[in-house]
N, C-alpha and C positions, 0 to 999 in steps of 0.2 A: 503494500499500500504505499503509494505516494500522496502527502498530505501538506496542502498549503493554506495558511491563514489569510484569507482574502478580508475579513472584517471582523474585528474583536470587541467594539463598543456595543453598549446597552443603551436602549430608550431612544436616542436620535444621533446622527452623525456629527462630529466635532471638526470644526476647521478652525483652528487656534494653536498657537505656538506652545501650549502647555502639554498637547498631545502628539506632538510630531514623530517623537521615535516609536510609540506604541500604536500610533495610526488611529485615525478618526472614523472609519467605515463601521457600518452596523453589520451584525452578524452574516459571515457566510464561509463556510468551510470547502475547499475544493480537494476531492479524493479521487485518484486514480487507482484502479485495481486491473492491471493490465491496461488492456485496450479500452475498458469500461469507465466512463466519466460519471461520477457520483459528486452532486453539489448539496450540501447541508444548508439550508436557509437561503433566503434572497434579499438580505439586506443591501445596502450600498455597495458592499464589496464586490458584488455580484457583476458590477457594470464593466469593469475592466477586464474581469474574467472573461465575459462575453466576447469583447473584441479579440481576445486571445484565441478563444475557440474557433471563431470565425476564421483567423489566420491559420490555424491548423487544419481546418475543414473537417472540424469534429461535428458530425450531425446527429449522433445519438446522444441525448442528453438525458439524466435522471436525476431530478431535484426533489430532495427530500425536506418538507418543510415542518419545522417543529410545531409551529403555530402562526397563526396569521394576524398577529399583533404588527402594528406598521413597521416597527423596524427590523423584522424579520421577511417582510415581503415588499417593501418600498424601493427595492432595487429592481424589480422584474419587470417594470415598463421600459427600462433602458437597457434590458438584457438583449444585445445584437441577435443571437441565433434566432429569435422569435420572428425576424425579417426576413429569414432564409428559408426559401420555398423548399428546400431539401432536408431542412432540419426535423428531427422528431424529438419533441421536448415532453418526457411523462412527469407529472407532478405528484408527489405523494403527500398525504397528510392525514392526521388522525380526524375521523369523521366527526362533523357537528351533529348535534341531535336534530336541527331544524333547517340546515342550509348545506347544499353541496358545495363541495370544494369549487368547482367550477364557478358557481354563482358569486362565490366570495371573490374570486380574482377578475371576474367580470365587473364586479360593483366598482372595484379600484380603478380599473382602466376603461372609464368611460366619461364622457361630458358630464358634469363641468369640471372633473377633476384631471383628465387626459383626454387628448385629442384622437387616440387610435384605440379602437375597440378590440379586445381579445377576439372577438368574431372576425376581425378584418386582417388579421395577421396571417403572414404568408407560411410559417411552420405549421407541422401538424403538432397540435398539443392536445394530450391525453390528460385527465384528471383521475387520479385513484384515490378513494376515500378508504382509509384502514381502520380496523377495529382494534382496541386496546389488546395487547399481547399477540398482535397477529405477527406471523413470519411470512417472508415471500422471498423469492430467488430473482436476481438478475444475472443471468449467465451463472458463473461461478461464485457469485457473491450471495451470502445468505445475511438477511436483514430481518431485525425485529424491531416492532414499534411497541413501546409501553407508555401508558398515561401517566403524567406526572403532576405535581400540586402547583397549580398556576392558574390564574385567571382564564376563563373560556375553555377551550379543549386543546390541550398542550401534550405532545409527546416527545420522548426522548428516542435515539436509535442505536441499537448496537449493530456493526458492521463487521462481518467475519469473512476473511479472505486469505486463502494462503496460509492458514494456521496462525494468522494474526487477527487481534480483536481492537476495534477502535469504538469506543462508547461516547456519545453525546447527549449530555443532560442540561440543557439550557433552553428556556428558562424553568425554574423550579426552585421552591421552598423544600428541600428535602427533608427535613426534620422539623418543621414550624408547626406551630399549635392550631392553625386554623386550616379548614378546608376551603379551598379556593376557586376550584374548578366548576363549571357550570353542571348543576344537577348534583354535587356531592354533597351538599348540605342535607341535614336530616335531624328532627327533632330530638331523636332517640340517642343520648350520649354514647351508648354502647355501640351503635351502628357507625357513628362518627368514628370511633375509636379503631374499629375493624377497618374502615376507609383509609384512615390515616396510615396504618400498619400495612395495608395493602399497597399504598403508594410507595411507602419507604421500601418494601420489599420490591416493587417494580423497579426502583432506581438501582437497587442492588442486583437483580437480575442482569439489566441493562450494563452494570460495570463487571459484573463478575470475570475476575482474572483478565480484565481488558489491558493490552499493552499500553494504551493511551485513553485515559478519560479526559474529556473536555468538559469542563463543569463550570456552571454559573456559579460566580463568586462575587456578584454585585456590591453587597454591603460589607462595611466593615463592621466589628461586632456592636460599637456604639451608634451606628446608623441603622442598625436593623429595623425594619418595619413589617410586621407579622401579616399585613393584609396585601402586601405588594406581589409575593409571590417571587421571591429572590433569595439567594442563600448567601452564607459569608465563606471565607477561607477554611474556618473551622469545620464548618460542615462537609466541604469538600474534602478535607483531610479525613474525616470521620468516615465518609463513604468509600474513600480510597483504601483506607484500612480494613473496613468492613467485608469489602468487595475483592481484596488482595490484587490491587492495580498496582502496575509496574510504573507508569507514569502518569502525573497528573498536570493538566494546564489549567490555570486560572483563566476564566474567561468571560465575556460579556461586561467589561470594565465600566464602571460607573462613568458618565461623561464629562463630569468635573475633574476626574482623578488625573494629575499631572503626570508626566514621566517620571518625575522625582518620586513621587509617591509610590507609583508602581514599583520603582526600583526597591524601595524601602519594604514594600508588602512582600515582594518576591523573596526578599534576603530574609525576612523575618519568618516566613512561613516554610522555607526550605530547611530552617534548623529544626522545626517541629515535626517536619513530613517523615515518614517511614519509607517513603518512595520518592523517586525523582520528582521535582516539582519544578514548573516554571510558569511564568506569566505569559500568556499568549501576546505575540506581535504580529501585526498586520505585514505580510510578506513571509513571515517564517515558514520553511520548508522542513518537513521530516519525512523520514522513511520508516516504514515498520516491516 
């Protein structure tokens, strides 16, 4: 697996001196498994990736969407392969209870928000709604999607190929006290506790013995908001320990976090980690 971090920020893109080294684009991960092109999330980092895919004549593209909050889909209207009549883009995401994935993307890409409709694009685009804990194959790649604790309908992914495992858990409040996803709340405390445990186990299943876990660590401990649906570095370390992860990437950086603050966070938590830990940097390339 060849992995490139194309966007590592959360909430909204940053174009400011404080974030030059770590990067300002929102969530997007490029993954190559042999000749298969996988992309996780379509934040603003997907724009430059799309131009490169056109240049290398990559026509089959698989896009895994964690959820459809804007920082994870806002780059898609500017994704160049959608204007290539020979391109075939398959978009996967955890199913919503009342809206199809195609309708969500269509709503973003229409007047008065955007001049070119999804229905007028040259590329062939297929939308695949996934169920919680669903596994599927893309060639020799095995992928599993599990629901995570975040507002709306949010899924994480486990990607297995060639004996290597990449886990992606963003956005998620992994160990938080509140149930945040649509339809999760219930008046019976015992049922809510069962659901919280199920979501935590889902995160552990995704990360189990992963060679690399890319994990939401948006908050520092003193900033934590239990109703936002984001985790802290301590949560990432705990998940990595419980799931026996080899490498942990801190991800979905808070947009006001400066490069110097990110350096300090990386240095601090490296000392506490039982695995190899690093803070994600836009443009960083890794091989598994």
